[in-house]
C-alpha positions as YAML, in Angstrom:
chain: A
units: angstrom
residues:
- id: 1
  name: UNK
  ca: [-0.03, 0.01, -0.05]
- id: 2
  name: UNK
  ca: [1.37, 3.45, -0.93]
- id: 3
  name: UNK
  ca: [1.82, 6.31, 1.42]
- id: 4
  name: UNK
  ca: [-1.04, 8.27, -0.15]
- id: 5
  name: UNK
  ca: [-3.33, 5.24, 0.17]
- id: 6
  name: UNK
  ca: [-2.43, 4.82, 3.84]
- id: 7
  name: UNK
  ca: [-3.21, 8.47, 4.51]
- id: 8
  name: UNK
  ca: [-6.64, 8.14, 2.72]
- id: 9
  name: UNK
  ca: [-7.40, 5.27, 5.09]
- id: 10
  name: UNK
  ca: [-6.31, 7.36, 8.15]
- id: 11
  name: UNK
  ca: [-8.50, 10.23, 6.96]
- id: 12
  name: UNK
  ca: [-11.44, 7.79, 6.75]
- id: 13
  name: UNK
  ca: [-10.81, 6.59, 10.34]
- id: 14
  name: UNK
  ca: [-10.66, 10.11, 11.53]
- id: 15
  name: UNK
  ca: [-13.98, 10.84, 9.91]
- id: 16
  name: UNK
  ca: [-15.46, 7.91, 11.75]
- id: 17
  name: UNK
  ca: [-13.93, 8.91, 15.03]
- id: 18
  name: UNK
  ca: [-15.43, 12.39, 14.77]
- id: 19
  name: UNK
  ca: [-18.90, 10.93, 14.29]
- id: 20
  name: UNK
  ca: [-18.39, 8.50, 17.24]
- id: 21
  name: UNK
  ca: [-17.05, 11.28, 19.48]
- id: 22
  name: UNK
  ca: [-20.11, 13.37, 18.66]
- id: 23
  name: UNK
  ca: [-22.41, 10.37, 19.35]
- id: 24
  name: UNK
  ca: [-20.69, 9.85, 22.69]
- id: 25
  name: UNK
  ca: [-21.14, 13.52, 23.62]
- id: 26
  name: UNK
  ca: [-24.78, 13.37, 22.78]
- id: 27
  name: UNK
  ca: [-25.29, 10.42, 25.14]
- id: 28
  name: UNK
  ca: [-23.17, 12.21, 27.77]
- id: 29
  name: UNK
  ca: [-25.53, 15.25, 27.48]
- id: 30
  name: UNK
  ca: [-28.50, 13.02, 28.01]
- id: 31
  name: UNK
  ca: [-26.94, 11.56, 31.15]
- id: 32
  name: UNK
  ca: [-26.21, 15.13, 32.26]
- id: 33
  name: UNK
  ca: [-29.91, 16.02, 31.90]
- id: 34
  name: UNK
  ca: [-30.84, 13.10, 34.09]
- id: 35
  name: UNK
  ca: [-28.33, 14.02, 36.69]
- id: 36
  name: UNK
  ca: [-29.44, 17.67, 36.73]
- id: 37
  name: UNK
  ca: [-32.85, 16.46, 37.84]
- id: 38
  name: UNK
  ca: [-31.49, 14.38, 40.70]
- id: 39
  name: UNK
  ca: [-28.59, 16.68, 41.72]
- id: 40
  name: UNK
  ca: [-25.99, 14.03, 41.19]
- id: 41
  name: UNK
  ca: [-22.44, 15.25, 40.37]
- id: 42
  name: UNK
  ca: [-21.08, 15.23, 36.86]
- id: 43
  name: UNK
  ca: [-17.68, 13.99, 37.91]
- id: 44
  name: UNK
  ca: [-17.74, 10.38, 39.04]
- id: 45
  name: UNK
  ca: [-14.12, 9.03, 39.48]
- id: 46
  name: UNK
  ca: [-15.24, 5.51, 40.26]
- id: 47
  name: UNK
  ca: [-17.27, 5.45, 37.00]
- id: 48
  name: UNK
  ca: [-14.27, 6.66, 34.92]
- id: 49
  name: UNK
  ca: [-11.97, 4.08, 36.63]
- id: 50
  name: UNK
  ca: [-14.38, 1.36, 35.75]
- id: 51
  name: UNK
  ca: [-14.51, 2.38, 32.10]
- id: 52
  name: UNK
  ca: [-10.70, 2.47, 31.84]
- id: 53
  name: UNK
  ca: [-10.25, -0.87, 33.45]
- id: 54
  name: UNK
  ca: [-12.79, -2.44, 31.15]
- id: 55
  name: UNK
  ca: [-11.13, -0.89, 28.10]
- id: 56
  name: UNK
  ca: [-7.68, -2.20, 29.07]
- id: 57
  name: UNK
  ca: [-8.90, -5.56, 29.71]
- id: 58
  name: UNK
  ca: [-10.33, -5.90, 26.21]
- id: 59
  name: UNK
  ca: [-7.52, -4.11, 24.41]
- id: 60
  name: UNK
  ca: [-5.70, -6.20, 21.89]
- id: 61
  name: UNK
  ca: [-4.07, -3.41, 19.78]
- id: 62
  name: UNK
  ca: [-1.02, -1.24, 19.96]
- id: 63
  name: UNK
  ca: [-2.36, 1.09, 22.47]
- id: 64
  name: UNK
  ca: [-0.61, 0.81, 25.85]
- id: 65
  name: UNK
  ca: [-2.45, 1.18, 29.17]
- id: 66
  name: UNK
  ca: [-0.89, 4.66, 29.59]
- id: 67
  name: UNK
  ca: [-2.07, 5.65, 26.08]
- id: 68
  name: UNK
  ca: [-5.57, 4.52, 26.88]
- id: 69
  name: UNK
  ca: [-5.50, 6.61, 30.05]
- id: 70
  name: UNK
  ca: [-4.27, 9.67, 28.19]
- id: 71
  name: UNK
  ca: [-6.84, 9.45, 25.44]
- id: 72
  name: UNK
  ca: [-9.96, 8.65, 27.45]
- id: 73
  name: UNK
  ca: [-9.16, 10.91, 30.43]
- id: 74
  name: UNK
  ca: [-8.93, 13.88, 28.12]
- id: 75
  name: UNK
  ca: [-12.20, 12.75, 26.52]
- id: 76
  name: UNK
  ca: [-13.93, 12.52, 29.88]
- id: 77
  name: UNK
  ca: [-12.67, 16.08, 30.68]
- id: 78
  name: UNK
  ca: [-14.03, 17.41, 27.32]
- id: 79
  name: UNK
  ca: [-17.42, 15.82, 27.97]
- id: 80
  name: UNK
  ca: [-17.64, 17.28, 31.49]
- id: 81
  name: UNK
  ca: [-16.71, 20.86, 30.30]
- id: 82
  name: UNK
  ca: [-19.26, 20.66, 27.46]
- id: 83
  name: UNK
  ca: [-21.92, 19.88, 30.06]
- id: 84
  name: UNK
  ca: [-21.01, 22.06, 32.91]
- id: 85
  name: UNK
  ca: [-17.77, 24.07, 32.84]
- id: 86
  name: UNK
  ca: [-16.39, 23.76, 36.40]
- id: 87
  name: UNK
  ca: [-13.35, 25.48, 37.87]
- id: 88
  name: UNK
  ca: [-10.39, 23.64, 39.31]
- id: 89
  name: UNK
  ca: [-8.39, 25.44, 41.96]
- id: 90
  name: UNK
  ca: [-4.78, 24.38, 42.44]
- id: 91
  name: UNK
  ca: [-1.56, 25.46, 44.11]
- id: 92
  name: UNK
  ca: [-0.16, 27.84, 41.42]
- id: 93
  name: UNK
  ca: [1.23, 29.27, 39.39]
- id: 94
  name: UNK
  ca: [0.96, 27.57, 36.02]
- id: 95
  name: UNK
  ca: [3.37, 24.65, 35.43]
- id: 96
  name: UNK
  ca: [3.69, 23.84, 39.12]
- id: 97
  name: UNK
  ca: [3.55, 20.12, 39.99]
- id: 98
  name: UNK
  ca: [0.07, 20.68, 41.42]
- id: 99
  name: UNK
  ca: [-1.01, 22.13, 38.12]
- id: 100
  name: UNK
  ca: [0.38, 19.07, 36.37]
- id: 101
  name: UNK
  ca: [-1.55, 16.75, 38.80]
- id: 102
  name: UNK
  ca: [-4.67, 18.81, 38.00]
- id: 103
  name: UNK
  ca: [-4.33, 18.46, 34.34]
- id: 104
  name: UNK
  ca: [-3.69, 14.80, 34.45]
- id: 105
  name: UNK
  ca: [-7.22, 14.34, 35.83]
- id: 106
  name: UNK
  ca: [-9.22, 17.25, 34.44]
- id: 107
  name: UNK
  ca: [-7.56, 17.71, 31.01]
- id: 108
  name: UNK
  ca: [-6.47, 20.79, 29.18]
- id: 109
  name: UNK
  ca: [-9.93, 22.25, 28.48]
- id: 110
  name: UNK
  ca: [-10.80, 22.85, 32.22]
- id: 111
  name: UNK
  ca: [-10.96, 26.23, 33.66]
- id: 112
  name: UNK
  ca: [-8.08, 26.39, 36.07]
- id: 113
  name: UNK
  ca: [-7.78, 28.77, 39.06]
- id: 114
  name: UNK
  ca: [-4.22, 29.14, 40.47]
- id: 115
  name: UNK
  ca: [-4.10, 29.85, 44.14]
- id: 116
  name: UNK
  ca: [-1.25, 31.04, 46.34]
- id: 117
  name: UNK
  ca: [-1.96, 28.77, 49.27]
- id: 118
  name: UNK
  ca: [-3.50, 25.49, 50.16]
- id: 119
  name: UNK
  ca: [-6.01, 27.24, 52.42]
- id: 120
  name: UNK
  ca: [-7.00, 29.45, 49.40]
- id: 121
  name: UNK
  ca: [-7.87, 26.31, 47.47]
- id: 122
  name: UNK
  ca: [-10.05, 25.01, 50.31]
- id: 123
  name: UNK
  ca: [-11.70, 28.39, 50.65]
- id: 124
  name: UNK
  ca: [-12.59, 28.79, 46.94]
- id: 125
  name: UNK
  ca: [-14.05, 25.22, 46.76]
- id: 126
  name: UNK
  ca: [-16.06, 25.86, 49.96]
- id: 127
  name: UNK
  ca: [-17.41, 29.05, 48.49]
- id: 128
  name: UNK
  ca: [-18.34, 27.31, 45.20]
- id: 129
  name: UNK
  ca: [-16.06, 29.56, 43.13]
- id: 130
  name: UNK
  ca: [-14.34, 26.34, 42.08]
- id: 131
  name: UNK
  ca: [-15.96, 22.94, 41.96]
- id: 132
  name: UNK
  ca: [-12.73, 21.02, 42.50]
- id: 133
  name: UNK
  ca: [-9.44, 21.56, 44.29]
- id: 134
  name: UNK
  ca: [-6.06, 19.85, 43.90]
- id: 135
  name: UNK
  ca: [-3.75, 19.86, 46.89]
- id: 136
  name: UNK
  ca: [-0.52, 18.15, 47.83]
- id: 137
  name: UNK
  ca: [-0.90, 15.68, 50.75]
- id: 138
  name: UNK
  ca: [2.56, 14.07, 50.93]
- id: 139
  name: UNK
  ca: [5.96, 13.68, 49.39]
- id: 140
  name: UNK
  ca: [8.18, 10.66, 49.46]
- id: 141
  name: UNK
  ca: [11.14, 12.71, 50.74]
- id: 142
  name: UNK
  ca: [9.46, 15.32, 52.84]
- id: 143
  name: UNK
  ca: [6.39, 13.46, 54.33]
- id: 144
  name: UNK
  ca: [2.88, 14.79, 55.09]
- id: 145
  name: UNK
  ca: [1.96, 18.37, 54.19]
- id: 146
  name: UNK
  ca: [0.78, 19.94, 57.49]
- id: 147
  name: UNK
  ca: [-1.18, 22.84, 55.85]
- id: 148
  name: UNK
  ca: [-3.30, 20.17, 54.03]
- id: 149
  name: UNK
  ca: [-4.01, 18.27, 57.25]
- id: 150
  name: UNK
  ca: [-4.95, 21.51, 58.98]
- id: 151
  name: UNK
  ca: [-7.48, 22.49, 56.19]
- id: 152
  name: UNK
  ca: [-8.87, 19.03, 55.97]
- id: 153
  name: UNK
  ca: [-9.66, 19.39, 59.68]
- id: 154
  name: UNK
  ca: [-11.14, 22.90, 59.38]
- id: 155
  name: UNK
  ca: [-13.25, 22.58, 56.28]
- id: 156
  name: UNK
  ca: [-16.13, 20.12, 55.65]
- id: 157
  name: UNK
  ca: [-15.10, 19.10, 52.10]
- id: 158
  name: UNK
  ca: [-14.52, 15.61, 50.89]
- id: 159
  name: UNK
  ca: [-11.57, 13.86, 49.19]
- id: 160
  name: UNK
  ca: [-12.93, 12.46, 45.94]
- id: 161
  name: UNK
  ca: [-9.69, 11.28, 44.32]
- id: 162
  name: UNK
  ca: [-5.86, 11.00, 44.47]
- id: 163
  name: UNK
  ca: [-3.13, 11.65, 41.90]
- id: 164
  name: UNK
  ca: [0.52, 10.59, 42.03]
- id: 165
  name: UNK
  ca: [3.12, 12.69, 40.26]
- id: 166
  name: UNK
  ca: [6.77, 11.72, 39.74]
- id: 167
  name: UNK
  ca: [8.83, 14.78, 40.78]
- id: 168
  name: UNK
  ca: [11.66, 15.69, 38.42]
- id: 169
  name: UNK
  ca: [13.41, 18.91, 38.69]
- id: 170
  name: UNK
  ca: [15.56, 20.82, 36.27]
- id: 171
  name: UNK
  ca: [18.50, 23.23, 36.86]
- id: 172
  name: UNK
  ca: [17.85, 26.24, 34.60]
- id: 173
  name: UNK
  ca: [19.45, 29.58, 34.14]
- id: 174
  name: UNK
  ca: [20.14, 32.14, 31.33]
- id: 175
  name: UNK
  ca: [23.79, 32.16, 32.34]
- id: 176
  name: UNK
  ca: [25.93, 29.48, 30.54]
- id: 177
  name: UNK
  ca: [28.74, 29.91, 33.16]
- id: 178
  name: UNK
  ca: [27.40, 28.49, 36.31]
- id: 179
  name: UNK
  ca: [30.59, 29.75, 38.22]
- id: 180
  name: UNK
  ca: [29.05, 33.29, 38.01]
- id: 181
  name: UNK
  ca: [25.79, 32.30, 39.76]
- id: 182
  name: UNK
  ca: [25.14, 33.96, 43.13]
- id: 183
  name: UNK
  ca: [21.69, 32.71, 43.89]
- id: 184
  name: UNK
  ca: [19.26, 29.94, 43.30]
- id: 185
  name: UNK
  ca: [15.49, 30.17, 43.52]
- id: 186
  name: UNK
  ca: [13.04, 27.33, 44.35]
- id: 187
  name: UNK
  ca: [10.53, 26.03, 46.80]
- id: 188
  name: UNK
  ca: [12.06, 25.40, 50.16]
- id: 189
  name: UNK
  ca: [11.74, 21.58, 50.07]
- id: 190
  name: UNK
  ca: [13.27, 21.39, 46.61]
- id: 191
  name: UNK
  ca: [16.64, 22.49, 47.95]
- id: 192
  name: UNK
  ca: [16.75, 19.43, 50.24]
- id: 193
  name: UNK
  ca: [15.67, 17.25, 47.42]
- id: 194
  name: UNK
  ca: [18.64, 18.47, 45.34]
- id: 195
  name: UNK
  ca: [21.31, 18.85, 48.00]
- id: 196
  name: UNK
  ca: [23.84, 16.38, 46.53]
- id: 197
  name: UNK
  ca: [23.47, 17.81, 43.06]
- id: 198
  name: UNK
  ca: [24.30, 21.32, 44.26]
- id: 199
  name: UNK
  ca: [27.27, 20.05, 46.19]
- id: 200
  name: UNK
  ca: [28.65, 18.08, 43.24]
- id: 201
  name: UNK
  ca: [28.33, 21.17, 41.09]
- id: 202
  name: UNK
  ca: [30.14, 23.36, 43.76]
- id: 203
  name: UNK
  ca: [27.02, 25.38, 44.22]
- id: 204
  name: UNK
  ca: [26.37, 24.54, 47.87]
- id: 205
  name: UNK
  ca: [27.80, 27.98, 48.85]
- id: 206
  name: UNK
  ca: [25.49, 30.22, 46.83]
- id: 207
  name: UNK
  ca: [22.46, 31.88, 48.30]
- id: 208
  name: UNK
  ca: [19.32, 29.69, 48.25]
- id: 209
  name: UNK
  ca: [16.15, 31.73, 48.07]
- id: 210
  name: UNK
  ca: [12.92, 30.05, 48.87]
- id: 211
  name: UNK
  ca: [9.80, 31.14, 46.99]
- id: 212
  name: UNK
  ca: [6.19, 30.06, 46.96]
- id: 213
  name: UNK
  ca: [6.58, 27.52, 44.10]
- id: 214
  name: UNK
  ca: [9.12, 25.98, 41.72]
- id: 215
  name: UNK
  ca: [7.20, 27.42, 38.84]
- id: 216
  name: UNK
  ca: [7.69, 31.02, 40.34]
- id: 217
  name: UNK
  ca: [11.45, 30.28, 40.58]
- id: 218
  name: UNK
  ca: [11.63, 29.92, 36.89]
- id: 219
  name: UNK
  ca: [10.06, 33.38, 36.38]
- id: 220
  name: UNK
  ca: [12.51, 34.96, 38.78]
- id: 221
  name: UNK
  ca: [15.61, 33.32, 37.31]
- id: 222
  name: UNK
  ca: [14.70, 34.46, 33.80]
- id: 223
  name: UNK
  ca: [15.13, 38.09, 35.01]
- id: 224
  name: UNK
  ca: [18.55, 37.68, 36.61]
- id: 225
  name: UNK
  ca: [21.72, 36.55, 34.93]
- id: 226
  name: UNK
  ca: [23.29, 35.70, 38.32]
- id: 227
  name: UNK
  ca: [20.38, 33.45, 39.25]
- id: 228
  name: UNK
  ca: [19.21, 29.84, 38.54]
- id: 229
  name: UNK
  ca: [16.09, 27.98, 39.30]
- id: 230
  name: UNK
  ca: [15.26, 24.45, 40.55]
- id: 231
  name: UNK
  ca: [12.05, 23.94, 38.75]
- id: 232
  name: UNK
  ca: [9.94, 21.54, 36.63]
- id: 233
  name: UNK
  ca: [11.21, 21.31, 33.04]
- id: 234
  name: UNK
  ca: [7.76, 22.39, 31.78]
- id: 235
  name: UNK
  ca: [8.07, 25.50, 33.90]
- id: 236
  name: UNK
  ca: [11.43, 26.35, 32.42]
- id: 237
  name: UNK
  ca: [10.23, 25.76, 28.84]
- id: 238
  name: UNK
  ca: [7.02, 27.82, 29.48]
- id: 239
  name: UNK
  ca: [9.24, 30.79, 30.46]
- id: 240
  name: UNK
  ca: [11.93, 30.21, 27.81]
- id: 241
  name: UNK
  ca: [14.53, 29.65, 30.56]
- id: 242
  name: UNK
  ca: [17.40, 27.52, 29.31]
- id: 243
  name: UNK
  ca: [17.68, 24.11, 31.02]
- id: 244
  name: UNK
  ca: [21.28, 23.19, 31.89]
- id: 245
  name: UNK
  ca: [20.66, 19.93, 33.68]
- id: 246
  name: UNK
  ca: [17.63, 17.67, 33.76]
- id: 247
  name: UNK
  ca: [16.43, 15.35, 36.54]
- id: 248
  name: UNK
  ca: [18.74, 16.84, 39.30]
- id: 249
  name: UNK
  ca: [16.77, 15.47, 42.32]
- id: 250
  name: UNK
  ca: [18.97, 13.33, 44.53]
- id: 251
  name: UNK
  ca: [16.32, 10.43, 44.64]
- id: 252
  name: UNK
  ca: [15.11, 8.75, 41.55]
- id: 253
  name: UNK
  ca: [11.94, 7.82, 43.36]
- id: 254
  name: UNK
  ca: [10.84, 11.34, 44.38]
- id: 255
  name: UNK
  ca: [6.99, 11.42, 44.23]
- id: 256
  name: UNK
  ca: [4.25, 13.59, 45.44]
- id: 257
  name: UNK
  ca: [0.70, 12.46, 46.09]
- id: 258
  name: UNK
  ca: [-2.17, 14.92, 45.64]
- id: 259
  name: UNK
  ca: [-5.83, 14.87, 46.72]
- id: 260
  name: UNK
  ca: [-8.80, 16.05, 44.76]
- id: 261
  name: UNK
  ca: [-11.43, 17.66, 46.98]
- id: 262
  name: UNK
  ca: [-15.01, 18.78, 46.35]
- id: 263
  name: UNK
  ca: [-18.43, 18.94, 48.03]
- id: 264
  name: UNK
  ca: [-19.73, 15.53, 47.27]
- id: 265
  name: UNK
  ca: [-19.09, 11.87, 48.11]
- id: 266
  name: UNK
  ca: [-18.09, 8.86, 45.89]
- id: 267
  name: UNK
  ca: [-20.07, 5.70, 45.52]
- id: 268
  name: UNK
  ca: [-18.09, 2.52, 46.03]
- id: 269
  name: UNK
  ca: [-15.95, 1.36, 43.03]
- id: 270
  name: UNK
  ca: [-14.81, -1.97, 44.56]
- id: 271
  name: UNK
  ca: [-11.19, -0.76, 44.83]
- id: 272
  name: UNK
  ca: [-11.25, 2.17, 47.18]
- id: 273
  name: UNK
  ca: [-9.25, 3.91, 49.86]
- id: 274
  name: UNK
  ca: [-10.61, 5.93, 52.85]
- id: 275
  name: UNK
  ca: [-8.91, 8.72, 54.72]
- id: 276
  name: UNK
  ca: [-9.84, 9.78, 58.28]
- id: 277
  name: UNK
  ca: [-8.82, 12.30, 60.91]
- id: 278
  name: UNK
  ca: [-9.03, 10.86, 64.44]
- id: 279
  name: UNK
  ca: [-9.05, 12.59, 67.76]
- id: 280
  name: UNK
  ca: [-8.60, 10.24, 70.71]
- id: 281
  name: UNK
  ca: [-9.12, 10.88, 74.48]
- id: 282
  name: UNK
  ca: [-5.95, 11.67, 76.25]
- id: 283
  name: UNK
  ca: [-5.64, 8.45, 78.40]
- id: 284
  name: UNK
  ca: [-3.35, 5.39, 78.31]
- id: 285
  name: UNK
  ca: [-4.49, 2.74, 75.72]
- id: 286
  name: UNK
  ca: [-6.88, 4.89, 73.72]
- id: 287
  name: UNK
  ca: [-4.91, 4.43, 70.44]
- id: 288
  name: UNK
  ca: [-4.58, 0.63, 71.03]
- id: 289
  name: UNK
  ca: [-8.23, 0.38, 71.76]
- id: 290
  name: UNK
  ca: [-9.11, 2.30, 68.56]
- id: 291
  name: UNK
  ca: [-6.81, 0.13, 66.32]
- id: 292
  name: UNK
  ca: [-8.32, -3.01, 67.86]
- id: 293
  name: UNK
  ca: [-11.65, -2.14, 66.18]
- id: 294
  name: UNK
  ca: [-9.96, -2.40, 62.78]
- id: 295
  name: UNK
  ca: [-8.01, -5.50, 63.69]
- id: 296
  name: UNK
  ca: [-11.08, -7.38, 64.81]
- id: 297
  name: UNK
  ca: [-12.94, -6.30, 61.60]
- id: 298
  name: UNK
  ca: [-9.81, -7.35, 59.58]
- id: 299
  name: UNK
  ca: [-9.55, -3.93, 58.03]
- id: 300
  name: UNK
  ca: [-5.99, -3.22, 56.91]
- id: 301
  name: UNK
  ca: [-4.71, 0.20, 58.02]
- id: 302
  name: UNK
  ca: [-2.29, 1.47, 55.43]
- id: 303
  name: UNK
  ca: [-1.15, 4.72, 57.12]
- id: 304
  name: UNK
  ca: [-1.07, 6.13, 60.62]
- id: 305
  name: UNK
  ca: [0.47, 9.63, 61.03]
- id: 306
  name: UNK
  ca: [0.28, 11.74, 64.14]
- id: 307
  name: UNK
  ca: [-0.03, 15.51, 63.73]
- id: 308
  name: UNK
  ca: [-0.43, 18.61, 66.03]
- id: 309
  name: UNK
  ca: [-3.26, 20.93, 64.93]
- id: 310
  name: UNK
  ca: [-3.63, 24.07, 67.06]
- id: 311
  name: UNK
  ca: [-1.92, 22.31, 69.99]
- id: 312
  name: UNK
  ca: [-4.00, 19.18, 69.81]
- id: 313
  name: UNK
  ca: [-2.73, 15.79, 68.70]
- id: 314
  name: UNK
  ca: [-4.73, 14.06, 65.88]
- id: 315
  name: UNK
  ca: [-4.10, 11.09, 63.65]
- id: 316
  name: UNK
  ca: [-4.31, 10.98, 59.89]
- id: 317
  name: UNK
  ca: [-5.30, 7.39, 59.10]
- id: 318
  name: UNK
  ca: [-5.96, 5.51, 55.79]
- id: 319
  name: UNK
  ca: [-7.24, 2.02, 54.95]
- id: 320
  name: UNK
  ca: [-8.26, 0.10, 51.88]
- id: 321
  name: UNK
  ca: [-12.03, 0.10, 51.52]
- id: 322
  name: UNK
  ca: [-15.03, 2.30, 51.36]
- id: 323
  name: UNK
  ca: [-16.74, 4.04, 54.24]
- id: 324
  name: UNK
  ca: [-20.05, 2.31, 53.27]
- id: 325
  name: UNK
  ca: [-18.54, -1.18, 53.51]
- id: 326
  name: UNK
  ca: [-20.54, -3.03, 56.18]
- id: 327
  name: UNK
  ca: [-17.60, -3.78, 58.48]
- id: 328
  name: UNK
  ca: [-16.24, -0.17, 58.11]
- id: 329
  name: UNK
  ca: [-19.70, 1.42, 58.89]
- id: 330
  name: UNK
  ca: [-19.85, -0.43, 62.22]
- id: 331
  name: UNK
  ca: [-16.43, 0.92, 63.21]
- id: 332
  name: UNK
  ca: [-17.31, 4.53, 62.15]
- id: 333
  name: UNK
  ca: [-20.56, 4.35, 64.06]
- id: 334
  name: UNK
  ca: [-18.94, 3.14, 67.26]
- id: 335
  name: UNK
  ca: [-16.22, 5.96, 67.06]
- id: 336
  name: UNK
  ca: [-18.31, 8.66, 65.44]
- id: 337
  name: UNK
  ca: [-17.36, 11.26, 68.02]
- id: 338
  name: UNK
  ca: [-13.62, 10.58, 67.46]
- id: 339
  name: UNK
  ca: [-13.67, 10.20, 63.65]
- id: 340
  name: UNK
  ca: [-13.95, 12.66, 60.84]
- id: 341
  name: UNK
  ca: [-14.32, 10.86, 57.50]
- id: 342
  name: UNK
  ca: [-12.37, 12.83, 54.88]
- id: 343
  name: UNK
  ca: [-13.53, 10.76, 51.97]
- id: 344
  name: UNK
  ca: [-13.54, 7.37, 50.11]
- id: 345
  name: UNK
  ca: [-12.15, 7.41, 46.61]
- id: 346
  name: UNK
  ca: [-10.65, 5.21, 43.88]
- id: 347
  name: UNK
  ca: [-7.35, 3.80, 44.95]
- id: 348
  name: UNK
  ca: [-4.74, 4.92, 42.39]
- id: 349
  name: UNK
  ca: [-1.58, 3.91, 44.31]
- id: 350
  name: UNK
  ca: [-0.52, 1.97, 47.40]
- id: 351
  name: UNK
  ca: [1.68, 4.78, 48.74]
- id: 352
  name: UNK
  ca: [4.26, 7.30, 47.86]
...
């Protein structure tokens, strides 16, 4: 078959795809009309995950699992935005890792609202300015994000999803002579994640200037020939800041986990994770007694982290399962005065 003949066939397939996409969007529109009468949310993560799993199981072509995710998640986002454009608040600015996490779930067409703080994200979702918020919860190198725990405690919003992002940092500067650099901009935790790289390059003596985000670091370094930035490669490229070194983080397994928050709860998907905040009485054995409820019900706790919120000790706890599972409901009822259910959502990963 000649090249021209192959291109004609590809064009024919594209024509069919366009008709099928429009047919799907019409069906989604009809679903949306039904949901509008019941008040059900447009975004159903457990439904999307079920579709993706079904497609991967029956796939016998050249598409990889990752390719199926990329194609269909973007299509889901297009469908949602055609029905009801809903804002997504995230920890900005554009090209931050939180922005990348948001786009991986909500696609390029969504209306994004960059915020300067984690509390700002919660505030805008709580007000209804944004339907969804994307917030960091933990990093493999730096642990749990305390500001997120504080806001989960303060606001009555629900976790409806999680996203995992591999964290790769670039070293970028307009100066091609790194010996002339006097300062480096980045988010505070990024300096610790790249400590060995900076030492090996002989830059451990320069001034390290923490800023709100790694994406902002790229903007600042662009304006100063004596400065560099530790930032995502996408942020450097977006600002036309030359990248001198890629993947400069000390750990090759540096990952950040993000939560998606909103004002509704998910139905069970059959493969869920649940997050809780727990306040226990200040007496000996209270934690052991609490954990025994889960052990007796054979519910596997996957995370137990202690935090201080406004001088009070609380526990951030996670387990595999949905809050409406029969054995879980019994535990939650017995401990309803000590437990705040943050949300049950489709499990995307075991841990960071």
